[in-house]
Each structure stands twice: as structure tokens, then as C-alpha cells.
C-alpha positions as semicolon CSV with decimal commas, in nm:
position;residue;x (nm);y (nm);z (nm)
1;X;6,493;7,372;11,219
2;X;6,267;7,520;10,946
3;X;6,267;7,455;10,572
4;X;6,121;7,721;10,340
5;X;5,983;7,632;9,997
6;X;5,915;7,936;9,778
7;X;5,682;7,905;9,481
8;X;5,552;8,173;9,245
9;X;5,305;8,229;8,965
10;X;5,291;8,315;8,685
11;X;5,630;8,228;8,529
12;X;5,598;8,523;8,288
13;X;5,387;8,821;8,386
14;X;5,285;9,144;8,214
15;X;5,460;9,461;8,321
16;X;5,268;9,622;8,607
17;X;5,083;9,301;8,702
18;X;5,168;9,151;9,042
19;X;5,368;8,834;9,085
20;X;5,223;8,598;9,348
21;X;5,439;8,414;9,602
22;X;5,368;8,119;9,827
23;X;5,610;8,026;10,104
24;X;5,550;7,690;10,272
25;X;5,719;7,633;10,606
26;X;5,803;7,284;10,733
27;X;6,025;7,131;10,998
28;X;6,349;6,997;10,852
29;X;6,362;6,688;11,071
30;X;5,999;6,568;11,043
31;X;5,893;6,739;10,715
32;X;5,566;6,836;10,893
33;X;5,409;7,175;10,817
34;X;5,509;7,440;11,073
35;X;5,178;7,555;11,218
36;X;5,122;7,897;11,378
37;X;5,429;8,067;11,236
38;X;5,508;8,437;11,264
39;X;5,678;8,538;10,941
40;X;5,764;8,817;10,703
41;X;5,846;8,834;10,332
42;X;6,091;9,099;10,216
43;X;6,203;9,196;9,867
44;X;6,517;9,398;9,808
45;X;6,730;9,516;9,518
46;X;7,087;9,647;9,541
47;X;7,067;9,622;9,921
48;X;6,760;9,848;9,941
49;X;6,437;9,709;10,088
50;X;6,151;9,758;9,840
51;X;5,877;9,554;10,005
52;X;5,796;9,416;10,349
53;X;5,476;9,209;10,381
54;X;5,414;9,304;10,744
55;X;5,415;9,676;10,662
56;X;5,077;9,633;10,494
57;X;4,934;9,519;10,827
58;X;5,117;9,770;11,051
59;X;5,253;9,474;11,248
60;X;5,606;9,344;11,311
61;X;5,517;9,012;11,143
62;X;5,241;8,818;10,967
63;X;5,088;8,518;11,145
64;X;5,001;8,206;10,947
65;X;4,804;7,929;11,120
66;X;4,870;7,672;10,845
67;X;5,240;7,725;10,763
68;X;5,166;7,891;10,428
69;X;5,239;8,257;10,359
70;X;5,086;8,421;10,050
71;X;5,208;8,752;9,911
72;X;5,226;8,953;9,591
73;X;5,458;9,217;9,450
74;X;5,479;9,422;9,128
75;X;5,837;9,426;9,003
76;X;5,910;9,774;8,866
77;X;6,188;9,665;8,630
78;X;6,426;9,390;8,539
79;X;6,733;9,309;8,746
80;X;6,865;9,109;9,039
81;X;6,639;9,095;9,346
82;X;6,649;8,905;9,674
83;X;6,329;8,759;9,815
84;X;6,366;8,678;10,184
85;X;6,133;8,474;10,403
86;X;6,189;8,539;10,772
87;X;6,054;8,320;11,056
88;X;6,018;8,498;11,391
89;X;5,797;8,262;11,592
90;X;5,651;7,911;11,598
91;X;5,349;7,781;11,790
92;X;5,292;8,123;11,950
93;X;5,650;8,132;12,086
94;X;5,930;8,364;11,967
95;X;6,232;8,190;11,812
96;X;6,573;8,312;11,708
97;X;6,489;8,474;11,372
98;X;6,573;8,255;11,074
99;X;6,586;8,400;10,726
100;X;6,603;8,219;10,393
101;X;6,718;8,431;10,098
102;X;6,627;8,350;9,739
103;X;6,831;8,512;9,459
104;X;6,580;8,628;9,198
105;X;6,648;8,732;8,840
106;X;6,381;8,932;8,659
107;X;6,432;8,982;8,285
108;X;6,232;9,177;8,028
109;X;6,103;8,997;7,717
110;X;5,860;9,173;7,479
111;X;5,578;9,311;7,698
112;X;5,644;9,063;7,982
113;X;5,888;9,000;8,261
114;X;6,029;8,654;8,322
115;X;6,122;8,550;8,673
116;X;6,372;8,290;8,794
117;X;6,419;8,217;9,162
118;X;6,721;8,031;9,292
119;X;6,853;7,961;9,637
């Protein structure tokens, strides 16, 4: 149904500086951008939720008219994280929630953290 592409910048970031994420949603069958999507981005470590994008808006989800979700997060330390992109609605209609999880490894190097995101 929906394909999620997760991109981030910068590759290496200074400790305490936010990492920026861009999730692009498209339909798997047509490859077209999924317009008017209700989404959420979550970050967890060791099974504990550390960040939920929608919490900053006091809403159950974040609406994107153009199929692109932008977010940022300051990683507190190195380790294994999971970044999840959840889709809750498309074209103003609720859908069965779909969640893509991205295994994320954050490592410390000098005064910077390096990030690697896998699937």
C-alpha cells in the first residue's frame, strides 16, 4: 500500500545538535506521492518511546498535504534506536495503521555522533 523513504541530515552531527529527518510517502503500486497523509514519527530506544512528533502539536497525528513529513530530534547518546514512521490516514480517510521501522545506530566519534539508518 504505502512505501516510506526515510532520509536524514547531516550524516555526522555535533553532540546536542538536532538531526533532521524527512519521510517521503508514496504508493507502492504507482510510485505516486501519497497526498494528504496523517502520520507520526516515533523514536525509541530499548523499547522506551523517547519522541513522538504529534506530541508537539497536541494531536493524535501530523497531517501532511504533500506526502513529506519533516522532523528533528537530538540524540542524547550513542546506541541502538528505532525510528518509526506510522501512517494513520490517506486522502482525509482513516486507514488501518501501517508502521515502518528503521533500525538506527548512533555512534560517538570525537565531538560528533555518526548515524546509520537501516531497514
